[in-house]
C-alpha positions as CSV (number, residue, x, y, z in Angstrom):
1,M,8.7,20.9,-16.9
2,K,11.7,18.9,-15.6
3,L,10.8,16.8,-12.6
4,T,13.4,16.9,-9.8
5,Y,13.9,14.9,-6.6
6,T,15.4,16.6,-3.5
7,P,17.8,14.8,-1.1
8,S,16.6,14.1,2.5
9,P,17.8,16.7,5.1
10,K,20.3,14.6,7.0
11,P,21.0,15.9,10.5
12,E,24.6,17.2,10.9
13,S,25.1,15.1,14.0
14,V,24.7,11.8,11.9
15,S,27.4,10.6,9.6
16,S,26.6,9.8,6.0
17,Q,27.7,6.2,6.6
18,D,25.2,5.8,9.4
19,W,22.4,7.6,7.6
20,D,22.7,5.5,4.5
21,D,22.6,2.2,6.5
22,W,19.1,0.8,6.7
23,T,19.9,-1.2,9.8
24,W,21.1,2.0,11.6
25,Q,17.8,3.6,10.6
26,L,15.9,0.7,12.3
27,R,18.1,0.6,15.3
28,H,17.7,4.3,15.9
29,S,13.9,4.3,15.3
30,L,12.0,7.0,17.1
31,K,9.5,5.3,19.5
32,S,9.1,7.5,22.6
33,E,8.1,11.1,23.3
34,K,11.7,11.8,24.1
35,D,12.8,10.4,20.7
36,F,10.2,12.4,18.8
37,S,11.1,15.5,20.6
38,T,14.6,15.5,19.0
39,Y,12.9,15.9,15.6
40,F,9.7,17.8,16.4
41,D,8.4,20.6,18.6
42,L,5.6,18.4,19.9
43,A,2.2,20.1,20.5
44,E,0.1,19.3,23.5
45,S,-2.3,17.5,21.2
46,E,0.5,15.1,20.3
47,R,2.1,14.7,23.7
48,K,-1.3,13.6,25.1
49,V,-1.1,10.4,22.9
50,F,2.4,9.6,24.1
51,A,1.3,10.0,27.7
52,T,-1.7,7.7,27.0
53,S,0.2,5.1,25.1
54,E,2.2,4.0,28.1
55,N,-0.9,2.7,29.8
56,A,-3.6,2.3,27.2
57,K,-3.9,-0.6,24.7
58,E,-6.2,1.4,22.4
59,V,-3.3,3.5,21.1
60,F,-1.6,2.1,18.1
61,N,2.2,1.5,18.1
62,I,4.4,4.6,17.6
63,R,7.5,4.3,15.5
64,T,9.4,6.0,12.7
65,T,12.8,6.0,11.1
66,P,15.0,9.1,11.5
67,Y,15.1,9.4,7.7
68,Y,11.3,9.6,7.4
69,A,11.0,12.0,10.4
70,S,13.4,14.3,8.6
71,L,10.9,14.8,5.8
72,A,8.3,16.2,8.1
73,S,8.0,19.8,9.4
74,K,9.6,20.3,12.8
75,T,7.1,22.9,13.9
76,I,3.9,22.6,11.9
77,V,1.5,20.1,13.4
78,N,-0.7,19.8,10.3
79,D,2.2,19.2,7.9
80,P,1.1,16.4,5.6
81,I,4.1,14.0,6.3
82,R,3.8,14.8,10.1
83,R,0.1,13.8,10.0
84,I,1.1,10.3,8.7
85,L,3.8,9.5,11.3
86,V,3.2,11.6,14.5
87,P,0.2,10.5,16.7
88,H,-2.5,13.0,17.5
89,E,-5.1,13.2,20.3
90,K,-7.8,12.9,17.7
91,E,-7.0,9.2,17.5
92,L,-8.6,8.9,21.0
93,F,-11.8,10.7,20.1
94,D,-15.1,8.9,19.7
95,P,-15.3,7.8,16.1
96,K,-18.2,7.7,13.6
97,Q,-16.8,4.3,12.5
98,A,-13.9,2.3,14.0
99,M,-13.1,-1.3,13.3
100,L,-10.2,-3.4,14.7
101,D,-10.3,-5.6,11.6
102,P,-11.9,-3.5,8.8
103,L,-10.9,-5.9,6.0
104,G,-12.4,-9.0,7.8
105,E,-9.0,-10.7,7.7
106,R,-9.5,-12.6,10.9
107,K,-12.7,-14.3,9.8
108,S,-12.2,-18.0,9.5
109,K,-13.3,-18.1,5.9
110,N,-10.6,-15.7,5.0
111,N,-7.9,-17.0,7.4
112,P,-7.6,-20.7,6.7
113,V,-4.2,-21.0,8.5
114,P,-2.3,-18.5,10.6
115,R,-0.5,-15.8,8.5
116,I,-2.5,-16.6,5.3
117,I,-5.4,-14.3,4.2
118,H,-7.3,-16.0,1.3
119,R,-10.1,-13.6,0.3
120,Y,-9.8,-13.8,-3.5
121,S,-9.8,-17.0,-5.6
122,D,-6.5,-16.8,-7.3
123,R,-4.3,-15.1,-4.7
124,V,-3.3,-15.1,-1.0
125,L,-1.8,-12.6,1.4
126,F,1.2,-14.1,3.2
127,L,2.0,-12.1,6.4
128,I,5.7,-13.0,6.9
129,T,6.4,-10.4,9.7
130,D,4.4,-8.1,11.9
131,I,7.2,-5.5,12.0
132,C,7.1,-2.1,10.2
133,S,9.8,0.5,10.3
134,V,7.1,3.2,10.6
135,Y,3.7,2.7,12.1
136,C,1.5,4.9,9.9
137,R,-1.4,6.4,11.8
138,Y,-3.9,5.2,9.2
139,C,-2.8,1.6,9.3
140,T,-5.5,-0.9,8.3
141,R,-4.0,-3.9,10.1
142,K,-3.7,-2.5,13.6
143,H,-4.9,-5.8,15.0
144,F,-1.7,-7.5,13.8
145,T,1.0,-5.0,13.0
146,G,3.6,-4.7,15.7
147,S,2.1,-7.4,17.9
148,D,5.0,-9.8,18.2
149,Q,7.8,-7.7,16.8
150,A,9.2,-10.8,15.0
151,F,9.6,-12.7,11.7
152,I,7.0,-15.5,11.3
153,K,7.5,-18.5,13.6
154,N,8.9,-21.6,11.8
155,S,5.8,-23.7,12.5
156,E,3.5,-21.1,11.1
157,Y,5.8,-20.6,8.1
158,E,5.7,-24.3,7.2
159,N,2.0,-24.5,7.6
160,A,1.5,-21.4,5.4
161,I,3.8,-22.8,2.7
162,E,2.0,-26.1,2.8
163,Y,-1.4,-24.4,2.4
164,I,-0.1,-22.5,-0.7
165,R,1.4,-25.7,-2.1
166,K,-1.8,-27.8,-1.7
167,T,-4.1,-25.0,-3.0
168,T,-3.4,-25.6,-6.6
169,G,-5.8,-22.9,-7.9
170,L,-3.6,-20.2,-6.5
171,R,-1.6,-18.1,-9.0
172,E,-0.3,-15.3,-6.9
173,V,1.2,-14.8,-3.5
174,I,1.4,-11.3,-1.9
175,L,4.0,-10.9,0.8
176,S,2.9,-8.5,3.4
177,G,2.9,-7.9,7.1
178,G,4.2,-5.7,8.7
179,D,6.7,-4.9,6.0
180,P,8.4,-7.8,4.3
181,L,11.5,-5.7,3.6
182,T,12.2,-5.2,7.3
183,I,13.4,-8.8,7.4
184,S,17.0,-9.8,6.5
185,D,18.1,-10.6,3.0
186,G,18.6,-14.3,4.0
187,Q,15.0,-14.6,5.4
188,L,13.5,-13.0,2.3
189,E,15.5,-15.2,0.0
190,R,14.3,-18.3,1.8
191,V,10.7,-17.2,1.3
192,L,11.2,-16.5,-2.3
193,I,13.0,-19.7,-3.0
194,D,10.2,-21.8,-1.3
195,L,7.5,-20.0,-3.2
196,R,9.3,-20.4,-6.6
197,A,9.5,-24.2,-5.9
198,I,5.7,-24.3,-6.1
199,D,4.8,-24.7,-9.8
200,H,1.3,-23.1,-9.7
201,V,2.6,-19.9,-8.1
202,E,3.0,-17.6,-11.2
203,I,3.3,-14.1,-9.6
204,I,4.8,-12.9,-6.4
205,R,4.1,-9.4,-5.0
206,I,6.0,-7.6,-2.2
207,G,4.0,-4.9,-0.5
208,T,6.4,-2.5,1.2
209,R,6.8,1.1,2.4
210,M,10.6,0.8,2.8
211,P,11.4,2.7,-0.4
212,V,9.4,5.5,1.2
213,V,10.6,5.4,4.8
214,A,14.1,3.9,4.5
215,P,15.1,3.8,0.8
216,M,18.6,2.8,1.7
217,R,17.1,-0.7,2.3
218,V,17.1,-1.2,-1.5
219,T,20.7,-2.5,-1.8
220,D,22.3,-4.2,-4.8
221,N,22.1,-7.5,-2.9
222,L,18.4,-7.1,-2.1
223,V,17.6,-6.4,-5.7
224,K,19.7,-9.4,-6.8
225,I,17.7,-11.7,-4.5
226,I,14.3,-10.4,-5.7
227,K,15.4,-10.5,-9.4
228,K,16.3,-14.1,-9.2
229,A,12.7,-14.9,-8.1
230,K,11.1,-13.2,-11.1
231,P,8.4,-12.4,-11.9
232,V,8.1,-10.3,-8.7
233,F,6.1,-7.1,-8.5
234,L,7.1,-4.4,-6.0
235,M,4.1,-2.7,-4.5
236,T,5.2,0.7,-2.9
237,H,3.1,3.0,-0.8
238,F,4.0,6.6,-1.6
239,N,1.3,9.0,-0.4
240,H,2.8,12.5,-1.1
241,P,5.3,13.9,-3.6
242,R,7.6,15.1,-0.8
243,E,8.2,11.4,0.0
244,L,9.9,11.1,-3.4
245,T,13.3,12.3,-2.4
246,S,16.4,11.6,-4.5
247,E,17.1,8.6,-2.3
248,A,13.6,7.2,-2.8
249,A,13.8,7.9,-6.6
250,E,17.1,6.0,-6.8
251,A,15.6,3.1,-4.9
252,V,12.6,2.9,-7.3
253,E,14.8,3.1,-10.3
254,R,17.1,0.4,-9.0
255,F,14.2,-2.0,-9.0
256,V,12.9,-1.0,-12.4
257,D,16.4,-1.0,-14.0
258,N,16.7,-4.6,-12.9
259,G,13.4,-5.7,-14.4
260,I,11.3,-5.5,-11.2
261,P,8.1,-3.7,-12.0
262,V,7.0,-1.1,-9.4
263,M,3.4,-0.3,-8.7
264,N,2.2,2.4,-6.2
265,Q,-0.7,2.1,-3.9
266,M,-1.6,5.5,-2.3
267,V,-4.2,6.1,0.4
268,L,-6.3,9.3,0.2
269,L,-5.8,11.0,3.5
270,N,-7.5,14.1,4.9
271,G,-5.1,17.0,5.1
272,V,-2.3,15.0,3.5
273,N,-3.1,14.4,-0.2
274,N,-6.8,15.0,-0.7
275,H,-6.4,17.5,-3.5
276,P,-6.0,16.8,-7.3
277,A,-2.9,19.0,-7.4
278,I,-1.2,16.7,-4.9
279,V,-2.3,13.5,-6.5
280,Q,-1.2,14.6,-10.0
281,A,2.2,15.7,-8.6
282,L,2.8,12.4,-7.0
283,S,1.5,10.4,-10.0
284,R,3.6,12.2,-12.5
285,R,6.8,11.9,-10.5
286,L,6.2,8.2,-10.0
287,L,5.5,7.6,-13.7
288,Y,8.7,9.5,-14.6
289,L,10.6,6.9,-12.6
290,R,8.6,4.2,-14.5
291,A,6.5,3.3,-11.4
292,K,2.8,2.8,-12.2
293,P,0.3,4.7,-10.0
294,Y,-1.9,1.6,-9.4
295,Y,-4.4,2.3,-6.6
296,M,-5.8,5.4,-4.8
297,F,-7.4,3.8,-1.8
298,Q,-10.1,5.2,0.4
299,C,-8.8,5.2,3.9
300,D,-10.1,2.2,5.8
301,P,-12.1,2.9,9.0
302,S,-9.6,1.3,11.4
303,I,-9.4,2.5,15.0
304,G,-8.2,6.1,15.4
305,T,-8.5,7.1,11.7
306,D,-11.6,9.2,11.6
307,Y,-9.6,12.5,11.4
308,L,-7.5,11.1,8.5
309,R,-10.4,9.8,6.4
310,T,-11.9,11.6,3.5
311,T,-15.5,11.3,2.4
312,I,-16.1,9.1,-0.7
313,E,-17.7,12.2,-2.3
314,D,-14.5,14.1,-1.8
315,S,-12.5,11.2,-3.3
316,L,-14.8,10.9,-6.3
317,Q,-14.5,14.7,-6.9
318,I,-10.7,14.4,-6.8
319,Q,-10.8,11.6,-9.4
320,K,-13.2,13.4,-11.6
321,E,-11.0,16.5,-11.7
322,L,-8.0,14.4,-12.6
323,W,-9.8,12.7,-15.4
324,G,-8.9,14.1,-18.8
325,H,-6.0,16.2,-17.4
326,L,-3.8,13.3,-16.3
327,S,-2.4,10.6,-18.6
328,G,-4.1,7.2,-18.3
329,L,-0.6,5.8,-17.4
330,A,-0.5,8.2,-14.4
331,M,-4.1,7.7,-13.3
332,P,-4.5,5.4,-10.2
333,N,-7.7,3.3,-9.7
334,L,-9.9,4.7,-7.0
335,A,-10.9,1.8,-4.8
336,V,-12.8,1.2,-1.5
337,D,-12.3,-1.9,0.6
338,I,-15.9,-2.8,1.6
339,P,-15.7,-3.0,5.5
340,D,-15.9,-6.4,7.2
341,G,-14.2,-8.3,4.4
342,G,-16.4,-7.5,1.4
343,G,-13.4,-7.0,-0.9
344,K,-12.6,-4.1,-3.2
345,T,-15.0,-2.0,-5.2
346,Y,-13.9,0.4,-7.8
347,Y,-15.2,3.9,-8.5
348,T,-15.0,5.8,-11.8
349,P,-16.5,9.2,-12.7
350,D,-20.1,8.8,-13.9
351,F,-20.3,10.4,-17.3
352,E,-23.4,8.4,-18.3
353,T,-26.6,10.4,-18.6
354,S,-29.1,7.7,-19.8
355,S,-29.1,4.1,-20.9
356,S,-31.3,1.5,-22.7
357,L,-30.8,-1.8,-24.3
358,E,-30.1,0.0,-27.6
359,K,-27.7,2.7,-26.5
360,R,-26.0,4.6,-23.7
361,S,-25.6,8.4,-23.6
362,Y,-22.7,10.3,-22.2
363,I,-21.3,13.7,-21.5
364,G,-17.5,13.5,-21.5
365,W,-15.1,15.3,-19.1
366,D,-14.8,18.2,-21.6
367,G,-18.6,18.5,-22.2
368,V,-18.8,16.5,-25.4
369,E,-22.2,14.7,-25.7
370,A,-22.4,11.4,-27.6
371,D,-24.2,8.1,-27.7
372,Y,-22.7,4.6,-27.8
373,V,-25.1,2.4,-29.9
374,N,-25.0,-1.3,-29.2
375,P,-24.7,-3.8,-32.1
376,E,-27.5,-6.3,-32.6
377,A,-27.5,-8.8,-29.7
378,S,-28.0,-11.6,-32.2
379,H,-24.6,-10.9,-33.7
380,I,-22.8,-11.7,-30.4
381,V,-20.8,-15.0,-30.6
382,K,-18.3,-16.7,-28.3
383,P,-14.7,-16.8,-29.4
384,L,-14.0,-19.9,-31.5
385,D,-11.2,-21.3,-29.3
386,Y,-12.5,-20.3,-25.8
387,E,-12.8,-24.0,-24.8
388,L,-8.9,-24.2,-24.9
389,Y,-8.8,-22.0,-21.8
390,L,-12.0,-23.2,-20.1
391,D,-10.3,-25.6,-17.7
392,E,-7.9,-22.9,-16.7
393,W,-10.7,-20.5,-16.0
394,E,-12.7,-23.1,-14.0
395,S,-9.7,-24.0,-11.9
396,L,-9.1,-20.3,-11.1
397,K,-12.7,-19.9,-9.9
398,A,-12.6,-23.1,-7.8
399,A,-9.5,-22.0,-5.9
400,K,-11.7,-20.6,-3.1
401,K,-15.2,-21.7,-2.6
């Protein structure tokens, strides 16, 4: 089966020159009920949120690019892409669980200085902007995203860089926000140059949805800037195969062709992608572009997301059905962020039927039954040269106490 990628349906009223300009896309973002009405036949259940958002702080910011709006159905309220970007009155319903900060990022132990989230020993999240080009309705960082509408203040930036510089156990910095690729090339280049001047920073990640919602952002100059700071990993957020237009595919391949690895982090969303047929279609199309399906996240219980969340049982069933039918290269890791800052936990299908110190018994995805028998415990020895790497290991563990 040859995989194909379809161009976005550009409105006739917009020139190709404008449509293909990412700054035009941001300048012409849809923000109001009037704006959205030019692309959608809004239902009353959607209009209610716009009416409420003018006066109520509990409604999350509303914004999308014209490009991304063009991928959604004009008339069908439950269209998967539309559910991601158009607000719905269900955001205002009493939730079973709703947290302003579901990842516990604002806790002092995880937030040592403004704009730095240090939850894991060897890496930090660096929030360089609060701006996104699209405010996804399932956003986990609603307490921060869109709050100031600006690039990080210079004083906060310098303090954050200093924290990274003095915390010598760090090995990785993840640029996030907001969306780091909404800032200018010059601003991004400054950040990358400053991080590359810190010897102990080995890996930089950029978490972005711009290849999904405004793929024209991925210009030759942007790629050149990122390539110079290698190794940099590009973490995309495609959630549905329809988001992989020919423009998005070209953006992904532009990164990969220039030695910038692309990893995808999808979120399982009710009525959007919570079916194995959708997940496999997305994963295979990403892999064909040489982008690795990395995570399949359970939707976090942030405010207004109850109607978009799946049950963990539903998510596990999707993963189990994919197992054995989908290449390991195309299989994303199912993960749940433990609420209130507990970090990630991973789920895998449970094929184990019994266990003891001597052996474990399994039934495989295709029904094959077998035992794994352990070797004698007395035969287990440490690698001869492990001490060569012990200081490195201890330094890593000590980066956050």
